[in-house]
C-alpha positions in Angstrom: 122.3 72.1 144.3 119.3 70.1 141.6 121.5 68.8 139.9 122.4 67.1 143.3 119.0 66.2 143.5 118.5 65.4 139.9 121.7 62.5 140.2 120.1 61.8 143.2 116.6 60.9 141.6 118.4 59.8 138.3 120.3 56.6 140.9 117.0 56.1 142.4 115.9 55.6 138.7 118.5 54.0 138.4 117.8 51.2 141.8 114.7 50.4 140.0 115.6 49.9 136.6 118.4 47.1 137.3 116.4 45.7 139.8 113.1 45.5 136.6 115.8 44.3 133.7 116.6 41.2 137.0 113.0 40.5 137.3 112.5 40.5 133.6 115.5 39.0 132.7 115.4 35.7 135.6 110.7 35.6 134.8 110.0 36.7 138.2 107.2 39.5 139.3 109.1 42.6 139.7 106.0 43.6 142.5 106.3 40.2 144.5 110.6 40.6 144.2 110.1 43.9 145.5 107.7 43.1 148.0 109.9 40.3 148.8 113.5 41.7 148.9 111.6 44.8 150.6 114.9 45.1 152.7 117.9 44.8 150.3 115.8 47.2 148.1 115.8 49.4 150.4 119.7 49.3 151.2 120.8 49.7 147.4 118.6 52.8 147.2 119.8 54.1 150.7 123.6 53.1 148.8 123.4 54.4 145.9 122.0 58.5 147.1 124.5 58.0 149.6 127.6 57.2 147.3 126.2 60.5 145.1 126.5 62.6 148.3 130.4 61.5 148.5 131.1 61.8 144.7 129.1 65.1 145.0 130.4 65.7 148.7 132.7 68.8 147.7 130.3 70.8 145.6 127.7 69.9 148.9 130.2 71.9 151.0 130.9 74.8 149.0 126.5 75.6 148.3 126.4 74.9 152.4 128.8 77.4 152.5 128.2 79.7 149.7 124.3 80.0 151.6 126.1 80.8 155.2 127.9 83.0 153.4 124.9 84.8 151.8 123.5 84.7 155.0 126.0 86.6 156.7 126.0 89.2 154.1 122.6 89.4 154.3 121.8 88.7 150.6 120.8 86.0 148.5 123.4 83.1 147.3 123.5 80.9 144.9 126.0 77.8 144.5 126.8 77.3 140.4 128.7 73.9 140.1 128.9 74.3 136.5 131.2 78.0 137.2 132.5 76.3 140.8 131.8 79.9 142.2 129.0 81.0 144.4 127.0 83.7 142.8 125.7 87.1 145.3 122.6 88.8 144.0 122.9 91.6 142.7 120.1 94.7 142.6 118.6 93.8 138.8 118.1 90.4 140.0 121.0 89.3 137.6 123.5 87.4 139.9 127.6 88.0 139.9 131.0 86.0 141.2 130.6 86.6 145.0 134.9 87.0 144.6 135.6 89.1 142.2 133.1 91.6 143.5 134.4 94.5 145.4 131.2 95.9 145.9 128.2 95.8 144.5 125.6 98.9 142.7 123.0 100.0 144.5 124.9 98.9 147.9 125.5 101.8 150.5 129.4 101.8 150.0 129.4 101.4 146.1 131.4 104.9 146.4 133.8 104.4 148.8 137.0 102.3 149.3 138.4 99.6 152.0 138.4 101.4 155.3 134.7 103.2 154.2 135.6 106.7 153.4 133.9 107.5 150.4 135.9 108.0 147.5 135.5 112.0 146.9 136.5 112.6 150.5 140.0 111.0 149.6 143.4 113.3 148.9 144.7 112.7 146.3 
């Protein structure tokens, strides 16, 4: 999620730098231009933020889904944009992919099968 906010911040900085470059080459004062065109500057910042949010909508959806999945499991989860996967925190603090884990070490169902029967009580 931090990467999304980094994109949003860089978009804001990009808009300000473009306005600064425009003012520099057209020989206008930066602060006076901002003050006289405050509405258009605000709309351009909001537009860039919305554009970035639309471009990142898949990752935002997956991050929200991962968050609510962790809430339903009463576990700490995070979504990794780099790996495109939801990760769950283990007891030692490391994160594992939630889709590829059957039972986490230290959990109460670590030694059980899908039916909840402990592995030692199964008849082969």
